[in-house]
N, C-alpha and C positions, 0 to 999 in steps of 0.2 A: 444509550437509555437501556436499561435492562429488558429484556424480552419475557412476555407473560408466557407461562407454560401451560399449554393445553393439555388437560389430562385425557379426555375422550369426547367420541362423538356421542351427544345425547340421541339423537335422532336427525334424519334426513327424509326428504319427502321422497327420493330415488337416487338410486346410484348405477352406474355402469360396472360390469363385471371387471373390466379390465382396469378401470378407473373408480376405486371405490371412496367414500368420504374418508376414511381412515388415513389416506395420504395426506390430507391437511395437517396431520398431526406431526409429520416428518418435516420440519422446517429447512431443513439444510439440503435436502434431496429435491426439492420443487416438484414433486409428483402432482399428478392432475386428479380434480375430482369433477365426473361428469354425470349428468343426470341419465337416466336409463334408456329414453327414447327420444328423437327428436321430436320437436314440436310441443314440448311441456309448456304449459303457460308458466311456469314459476318453477324454480329449483330451489328449495329451502334445506339448509343445514343447520344445527345447534350443537354449538361446542361448549364444554363445561371446564372451567379453570381448576386449577389445584385450590386456589383460594379466592375470595373476594379482592379485588384490585382495582385502583383507580386505572383507567385507561389514558393515555397522554397521547399516543399517536397510532395509526393504522396504516399498515404497508398491504395493498391487495395486488396480485398479479392475474390477471383476467385470463380466460381461456373459452372466449366465444360469446360471452355475457354482454347484452346491450346496456343493462343498466343492472347495478348492485346497490342495495340497502342494507344498514347494518344497524340491529338493535339489541339491546342489553335487557338482561333480566335477573333474577334471583332465584336459587333453587327452592327457597321458602315458598315462594308464589309462582311457579311455574308457567301458568297462564297470562301473567302480567308482563309486557315489555314496552320499553319506551324507545324511542329513535334516538340512536347516537350519532349515526352519520346518513342525512337523506341520499334520497336515489342519486345515485351520481351515474352520468354516462360514461361507457368506457368503448363504445363504437357506435358511428355514426350508421342511419339507414343504409348508406351507400356502402360503408365497410361491411355490414351485415350480410348484404344481398350477394356481395361479390366473396364475401367470406375473407376480407383481408385484414390485418391490424387486429388479430385476435388475440394476441399476447401481451397487450397493454399494461404497463406497471403503473399505478399512481400511489402516491403516498399523502397520507392526510394528518397534518398537524393538528395542535391543539385549537388552533384557529379556525380549523373547518370541521370541527365536532361540534353538538349540542353545549353549549356551556353550564348549564344547569346539570344536565346528565352527565358530563364528564367529571363534575367534582365529586360524583359519588363512586361508591366502591360497586363493583358488580362481578359476578360469577359465573355467568351463562351468556352467550352471545348467539344472536340469530342473524343468519345472513341469508336474504333474499334475492335471488339472481333472476332475470328474465332476459327472453329473446323475442321479441314479438316480429321482429322484420324477417327471421328465417325459420321456416317450419320445417327445414332439411337437414339439420345437424345439431348434433348434441353439445350442449354447452355446460359451462360449470367455472370452476375456479383453478388456477393453477398452484396458488399458494396465498395465505394471509398470516400476516405477523402483527401482534398487538404489544405496545410498549409501553411500560408503566413510566411515571414521572422520573426525572433523573434527581439524584440525591444532592441536593445542592447544600452547601457548607457542612457536609459530613465529613470526618475525618476518614482516611480509608486504612489505617492502623501501620502508616509507614511514615508518620509524621508529617504528613502533607494533607493540605484542607482542600477539597474538592469545590470547585466553584462553576457549575455548569459543565463544559468539556476542557476546562483547565484545573491545574491542581498548583495551589500555593505553598512555597516554602514555610515551615515554621520558623518563625524569627528567634535569633540566637538571645537568649536572656543573659544577664549579668556579665556584659562585655565589659572588661576592664577598661578606665579610662585611658587613651593614649595607646593601647596595645598596637594598633594598627600602624601607627608612625614609628614604634619602637621595632616591628618587624622590619618595616621599610628600612631603617637605619642599620640593621644587623646586615641586610643584604646589599646595601652601597659601602659596606667597609672595605677597604681596600686588601687584596690578597696579602700583603705583608704583615697585616694585624692579626691574620688567623694564625694557628697553632703550627708549629714546624711539623713537616712532613716527617712520617715514620721510615725506618731505614728501608722497607720494602718500596716505599713511594721513591725514596731517592735512586734506588738500585734501579727502577724502570725510567726514571728522568735521566739518569746517567748512559743507560742504553738508547734511548730515543736520540740523545743529542749525540752520541758516537755514531749512529746509523745517518744521521742528516750530515755528519761532517762538522758539527758545530760544538763549541766547548760550554759547559754550563758555567754561568756566572756565580761567582763566589764560592765555588766548590774546588776543593783539590783533590785529584784523584792519585791513588797511590801507585806506583810503576807496576806492581804485579797486576792490579785492575785494568791498567791501560792495554797491557799485553794480552790478556783474555779478551778484551773487548775487539782488539785488532786482528785477533785469529778467529774470533768469531765473524767480525766483519769480510774477512778473506775468505773462509769455508761457506758462509752461507751468503744466496744470491741478495740483491739489494732489494730493499723493501718496495721500492717504487716499481721494480718489475714484476715482484709478485702482484701488487695492485694491479697493474695494468693488464696482467695474466687474468686475474679474476674477473675484471670489468669485461674481458674481451671473451668471455665463455657464454656459452649459449643459455645457461641457467641464469647467469647474472643479468644477462640482457632481457629475457623474459620476465624475471621479478622487476627489474627497471622499469619495463614498459608497463607491468600492473600498477606500479605505485604512483598513480595520478592524483592530482589535488582534488580535494572533496568537490570544489565547484567545477570539476569538469569531469567526473565518473559517469554522466550521463549526456555528454556531448554527443549531439546525432541523434537522441531521442526527442521525438515529436508526438507528444500523447495528448488524447482527448479524455475527456470524463463523462460517463453515463450512470446515471439513477443514483447521484449521492446530492445531498442536502447541506447547506451551510449548518454550522461551521465545519463538518467533516472536509465538504468539497472544497472550501477554501485552504484547509489544511493539507489537503493533498496538493493542491496547486502549488502552494507555497514552498512545500518541501521538494518538489519536483524541480522547481524554478532554481532552489539553492543548489542543487547536485548539478545543473549545466542544461535541464531538459528545456525543450520548447512546449509552449502550451497553445492548443486548437481550441477554439470553443464549440467548434463542429467538426465532424469527422471529415477529412478529405483525402486525396490521393497522397500528401505530402506525409501523414501521419504515419508512424509505425506502429504504434500501440496505442489499444483503447482498454482503459482502466474501466470495468465495469463492474455494477454492484450486483446484478441479476442475470441469470441465464435466460436465452428464450425470448428477449426483448426485440422490438422492430430494428432498433440500432444495432444490438447484439448479430441478429441474422444478416442485417446489411453488410457488416465488416466481415463477418465469416463467409459469406457468399464471396467475397473479394479476396479471401485468403489474407485477411490481416491477422496481426497479433493481439489477442484479447486475454487480460490478466487482471487478476484482483489486487486490491488495493493493498494488500500486505506485500506486495512488490516494492511499491514506492516506499512503505513504512520501514520495512525491514532494510531496504537499502540504504536509506537515511538513518537508522539507528547503528547500522554495524559500517556506517561511512565506506561503503564501496558496492557497485552495482552487483547484486545478485543474478543468477541466470533466470531469464522471464520463463523459462521451460518450467520452471518448480512451481509457478504461479499462474499457469494458464487455466481460463476459465472454459469449460466445456459445457454443452449443453445438456439436458436431462438424459440420464443414462449412460452419457459421454459418447454418445454416437457421433460418427462423423469427424472425429478429432484427428489431429494430426499427431504422429509419432514424434517422439525427443529428437530425433535425428532429422526429420523433415522440419521440425519447429526451428531448430539451429540454423539449417539452411535457408529457411526463409527469412529470418532474423538477419543472417549475413548479407541476402540479396537487398533487403531494406536498408540496410546500413552502408552497404556500397553504394545504393543510390544516392543517400545523404550526403556519402564524400563526394560523390561528382557533383552534386548540386552546390555544396559549400566552396569546392574549387573553383566551379564557374562563377559563382559570386563574387570570390577573391579575385578573379581576373578582371572581370568587368569593372569593379571598383577601382581598380587602379592601384591595388595593394603592391609593394615592394616584393621580389623574389624571397627574401629571407623570411618575412613575416608568414607569406603564403605556404612556405614548406613545412614551417613549424605547425600551423593549423593543421595542414594535412596530417602530419606525421601524428599529432596528437590526436586525431579523429580515426585513423588507422590502429592506433594504440587502444582505443575504445573498443574497435572492432573485435580485437584479440580478447580484451577481457569479456565482453558478451558470450562470446561463442566457446571460449578455451576454457572457462572455469568450471 
């Protein structure tokens, strides 16, 4: 769904000097807005859109507010607002007094908004935050995003029709009757019915047959050609020896190890999702499973990666404290599109400002440790289940190859 662009901050009740209200305009940085002093009864901010738009959904990242209410209005009537999202709870009284779970993220779809108000176009939003349970802390919002309705049934200019999150290919018009059967008949024709090979092709066939010690059926070579081929065969080493030498070289072994089937490029990956809603959540899960990864509904010590939508959420902080690997959704989508696992370090998700993040070298070492543990776990499972020695060694070698791809790319 397209994100509605916020033009500027119209007004706010108060703002901290280090966390001004203008931080809400920078959607991708997730900077915070906080009130000026602790214990304020309400913190209010009014945002102005570039143009009047229908609001389809709202994503709110909290920063210490116990309750948040969203109202909408129009610039032509600045003092008249209507409730779009009723007062919603982000922190319990216990959490507020202990000052825990201050960065909760909630996504409000069309069903959570006021039906009559959501059907109209608005160009001004008023957000009211309050924290009645703790008078010693400043509070506000980490971020807020507004989405407009998706374009249903609209063509994207590439010959495809969009239907929600899916795209339909345009049907082929004026298809000749029986053309598919005709093409299949052409493919099924025997090789003898094709045109005769060119002189260059005949020379290549004769050379290949001479190197294999075989004679080409139905072809008569001249004595001069035979002597040339025999001399070439004596002077040059056998082709099989060249092939064996090439396969035994380190570069070829490394290339062979990297060329894994598509359904095995993420073997050993156990991932969990955080902050995604359907249909995107289902799409990420299905694509990961197609590449051989395992899905865990909740984060546990067996997981290797957390695919997270937002930074600084409770689950994000939990996994980060345990030195888990946190990546964005593009790691799964790009790996699936390019049909090979891309390095996770290029898609890591860090907190606001990037503080406390691991370096690329530390990230690779941590990923190698997690995959080594996955290899050991898979080997133990194979031994306890009574798998034959040949199949166990094959699975371990495939998993080890995946570790090399993940760290060495």
